[in-house]
N, C-alpha and C positions, 0 to 999 in steps of 0.2 A: 485481155491480157494485162492492159493498163490498170484495170481496176484491181486485179489480183495483186499486182506489185504494190499498189497503194495500200491495200488492206494489210499486206505483210508488214510494210513500214509502220503503219499506224499501230498494229499489234505490238511490234517491237518497242515502239515509244512508250506505250502504256505499261508494258512489262518493266521497262527501265525505271519509269517513274515510281511504280509500285515497289520495286526492290529498294530504291533510294529512300523512299518514305519509311518502309519497313525497317531498314537498317537504322535510320535515325531514331525511330521509336524504340527499337531494341537497345540502342546505345543509351538513350535517355533513361530507359527503365533500369539498365545495368548500373548507370551512374547513381540513380535514385536509391537502388538497393545497397550500393556500396556506401552511400552517405548514411543510410539508415543503420547499416551495420556499424559504421564508424561512430555514430551517435550513441548507439547501444553500448559499444565498448567503452566510450568515454564515461557514460553513466555508471558503468561498473567499476571504474577506477576511482581511487581516493581523490577528492577535489582539494585544491590548495585552500587553507584557511585564510580568510581575509585578515590583513594586518590590523590590529587594534591595540588600544592602550593596555598594557600588562595589568593583570589583576593585582589589587593591593594586597600586600602581605605584611608580615610583622617583622621584616628584616630592617637593617639599619637605614636603607634607602627610604623606606616608608616613614620611619621616624623623622628623618630629615625633612621629607615632604610635609608631614604633619606640622613640624615646627615652623616651616616656611609659611604654611597656610595660617597658622596661629599668629605669626608675626605680622602678616598682612592684615588679618582681621582685627588685630589689636594695635594697629599703628596709631589709632586715635586714642587720646587720653579721655576717659569718661569720668564725669563727676556728677554725682547725684546730690541735689540740694533741696531744701525746703525754704519757704518764705513766709514770715509772719509779720504782722503789723505791731504797733506799740501796745495793742490790747491782747496780744498773743493769738490773734485770729489768723488762720491760714489764708494765704493769698494763692489763688489757683488760676489767675488770668494773666500771669506774667508773659511777656513777649521777649524775643531774642534781643530786640533793640533796647530793652530796659536794663540790660546788664552788660558788663564786659569782664573778660577773664584774663588774668595775668599769671604767668609762671615765672618765678624768680624776678618779679617786677616788670617783666616784658609782656606787653599786650599780645594776645593770641587770636588767631582767626577762628571763629566758631563755625563748625561744619554741621552740627546737629543741635537742635534745641526743641525739646518736646516734653509734654507732661508724661509722668510715669505713675499710673494709678493701678496697674494690674500686674505688676511684676510678681513672679513667684518669690516667696520668702523662705529664707533659711535662718531660723532663730535658735538661739541657745539661752535658756533661762538659767542663770547662774546664781545660786542662793547661798548666802553666808549663814553657816550654822554654828558659829562660834558663841562664846558665852554671852556676848553683848546682844545677841539676837534671840536669846531664850524666850523672852516674854512677847516679842513681836512676831515670832515665826508663824504662829497659827494664822494671823491676819495676812501675812505675806503670802502664805500658801493659798488661802482662799482667793485673794486678789489675782494671783498667778493663774489659778484654774479658770477663773472668769475671763481673764485675758485670753487664754488659749481657746476657750469656747467662742469668743468674739472674733478673733483674728485668724484662726487657722481654717484653711479651706482644704478639705480632703482631696487627695490626689494632685494637689498643686503646691502646698506649702509643707515644709519639714521643720520639726522642732526637736531639740535635744534638751535634756535636763541635767544639770550638774550641781553638786553641793560642794562646799569647801570649808575647811577650817585652816589648819596648817597644811593639809593635803587636799587635793581635789579628787572628787569621786564622780565618775560618769554614771548617773542614775538611769539614764535612757539615751541611747544613741539617736541620731537623726531618724525620724520616722514621720510618716504622714498619717499615722493612726492617733487620733485625738484621745481615745480611751487610754492608750498606753502612756501618753504624755501626762494625762491627769493622774493616772495611777503612780507614775514616777514622782510627781510633785507631792502626792499624798505620802509617799514613803520617806520623803526627806524629814529628818528629825534632828533635834539637838542631842548631841552625844557628850555628856559631861566628862571632863577629864578626871583623872585619878585624884581623889581627895576633895572633889567638889561637893559642897554642902548646900549650895543654893545662893541666890542673890549676889552672884559674882564672887563669892567667898570660896577659896580653896585652901584646904589644910593638908599638912603632910600625912603620908600614910604608906602602906605597903605597895610598892609599884606592881601593877598587874603584869601578867605574862606578856601581853602585847604592849610593852612599855613604850616602844618607839611611836606607835600610833597614838597612844594615850597622851604622850608628851606634847603632841601637836594639836590635840583635840580642842583645847581652849584657846589656841592662838588663831591669828587671822592672816592668811597669805593671799591678799587680793590680787596683786599683780602677777603672782605665779598662776593663779586661777584664770585670769584673763588671757595670759600668754598661752597656757595649755589649751584653753578652749579654741583659740585661733589656730594654733599649731597642730592640734590633734583632731579637731572636729570640723571647723570651718574649711580647712584646706581640702577636705574631701567633697565639698559641695559643688554643684554645677556652676559654671561660669555665667550662666544665664539666670541668675537669681540675685536677690538683694539679701546680703548677710548682715545680721545684727545680733548683738549680745544684750540681753536685759539683765543687768547686774543689780541684785538686791543686797545691800550692805551698808554699814555705817561709815565706810571709807577709812577706818582706822586700821592700817596695815601694821602688823606686829612681827611677822616672821617670814616675809617673802625673801627668797634668794635673789630674785630679779627686782629691778627698779621699775618705777612707773614708766619711764621713757622706753624701756625695753618692751613693756607690754603694749605701749602705743605703737611702736615700730612694727611689731608683729601684726597688730590690727590693721595697720596701713598696708603691709605686704599682702595680707589676705583680703583687703578691701572690705573690712568689717566695721560697721558702726558699733559704738558702745553707748547704750543708754543706761543711766544709773538711777536707781531709786534709793536715795539716801534715807535710811530708816534705821533707828537703833533705840536702845533702852538707855534713857538718860539717868536712870537710877543707878548710881554707883559707877557711872562711866562718863567720859568726857563729851558724849553726844556724837554728832555727825561731823566728819571732816569734809565740809562742803568744798573747800578749795581743791583737794585732790580729785574729788569726783567731777567737779567742773572741768578740771584740766584734762582728764582722760577722755571725757565725752566731747568736749569742744574740739580737741585735736583730731579726733576720729570722725567727726561729723554728726555725733549724736547730741544728746542733751541730758542734763541732770535735773532730777525732780526731788523735792524735799517735803514729803507729806507730813502733816502734823497729826492726822487722825486717820481712821479707816476710810472715811469718805474721800479725803485727799488722796489716799493710796489708790483707790479705784479710779479716781480722776486722772492720776498720773499714768496708769496703764491705758486708759482710753486715749490720752493724749499721744502716747507712744504709738498706738494703733494708727492714729491719723498721720503721724510723722512718717510711718512706713508706707502709707498709701498715697498721700498727697505730696508727691515729689516731682521734681523736674530733672531731666537729663540734659547735660550740656557736654558736647564732645568737640575736641579740637586736635589738630596735629601740631605737636610742640615744635617751636622754632629751633629748640635745642635738640638735634638729632643724635647726640652721643648716647650710645648704649653702654653706659659706664656704671650702672647701679647706684648712681648718686641720688641724694634726696632733693626733690624739687618742691619749692614752696608755692602753694596755690592761693590765689585771691579771686573772689568773685565780687564785683562791686556793682551797686545799683547806680545807674547813670540817669535814669528818668527823674527829672526834677520833682514831679508830683509824688512819686513814690518815696523820694528822699525826704520830703516834707512829712510823710507818714511814718518816718523812722522805721522803714521796713528792714528787718533783720534776716540775713540769709545764713542758714546752717549747712555746713559742708565740711568735708575733711580738709585739713589745712595744708596737706602736702601728700606726696607719694614718692615711692622709690622707682626710678627709671629701670627699665629692663637692662640686663647685662649680657654681653656676648660670652662672658667667661663663666658666670655662675649658672648652675643647672636650673632649668625652668621648673617651677612647681607644677605638677600635673594634677589636674582636677577632672572630675567627671563632666562629660559634655551633656 
């Protein structure tokens, strides 16, 4: 009897434990299924998009952002210069401690100093086709074509070609195609004014239909041409390039509406060097105005050359090529932080005593115009 009662109690205990364990398993399974169903539902619902920086657009806010970035990137004033010794040989081993930079007479702290030998080039070959260039034009064109062949690197450099008398003509816009540049140079020709009979002699006659154009054909508007090249051609070039004008003329301006100073200021605003090759026909003319060409080149950071024959002409082009390649970049943050558009005078002085003994000469632009908070910024290709 005792054993039967014990057996019943043991069986009851086993059944209770079994039911408890089974219930727990069923509950766990139900909870798992519910979680799986919940997860499946969540996967079917739209998930919130993570917060991120808004995409850039072309609205006013983006323009302001771009301007701010440009302001930060261009907070340093950059000056490109070359160094030559008394024998006109280029110096390529200058160091930062060999020079000092002054703005309006105030020494500046240099942040960057480095050679610049591989900058992309944006060049404009500007050719005088007035009466005084009639006899020298063929040699000028040949030397210009050779210069393009030597200096232009496809897919890296750009060249434009312009001709001018009293008016300027864009023969070829900026292009990286050397064939087009050579063809444009070849197209440049002397156009005689009405009544021209040769050797600088013009007689009266019946005015042609295109009288306005013919009236300026024999005149020379050099400063108008330099200004137009900077204002219309160079302004569209990239900020990451070295801009330069190669000007072939005798320097005798006879009809510009603008003055030399205005051409220089536009070159400085667009950071464009002006190199001049002073060449002309001394027969029946006063020769080359060396003073004007030296002034426009020195103030913009270029140099003037005055070849006496065809060999000198080719040498001048070769020298310009080296000037454009063997340069130094110095950058500083101006102590004058005013953004007032004012003109700032630049000086780079040699302080190394040994280099001073060698009469080392530095060529660089003699000033620049500060940025202005009120004047609209010039937009260039990036």
